[in-house]
Residue, then its C-alpha position, 0 to 999 in steps of 0.5 A: m132476594n133479600s131477607a125481608e122479602l123471603i120473610a114477607l113470603i115465608v109468613g105469607s105462603g099457607g103452610v109455613g104461615a100457618v105453622i108460625s103462626a101456631a107456633i107464636n100462639a103456643l108460646s103466647n098461651r103457654r105464657q098465659v098458663r104459666a102465669d095463671e099457675f104462678k097466680a094460683i101459686v101465690e093465691a096458695l102461699n097468701k092463704r097458708i102465710d094467712d093460716l100461719q098468721k093466725e096460729v102465731d097469733v094464738l101462741k103469742r096469746d098463750l104465752g102472754e097466758e103462760r107467762r101471767a101464769h107463771e108470775n103468779t106462781r113465782y109469787r106464791f112461791r116466794l110467798a110460801l118460801k118466806h112463811i116457811r122461813a119465818m116458820w124456821d126462825w120460829l120453831r128456834t125460839d123457845r115458841t111462845t109466841p104464836p106462830p107466823e100466819v099463813p099468808a091469805e095468798l096460800a091459805g087456799e092452797l093448803 
């Protein structure tokens, strides 16, 4: 009896063939379960990535607003320093002229 006949005999027999068939089915189902689990993991990760992207978009928007506010503050600070220097220069004079005007951008801050 050669190996092909032996395999045919084992597969054809009721008990052993059923065990082999059940083992093959179990492996096949196991692969399907793994694929389903993998799909669920991928979907969960994709959702998390989408959530993180939304957070990044919000942070980018907030950073842009913060930068604009910072530039505005720096602009007003430069105006204030320029006015302070003009006041110092005026104070060193005999003060016969009127003091320097407060810049309109800063008038509401005082």
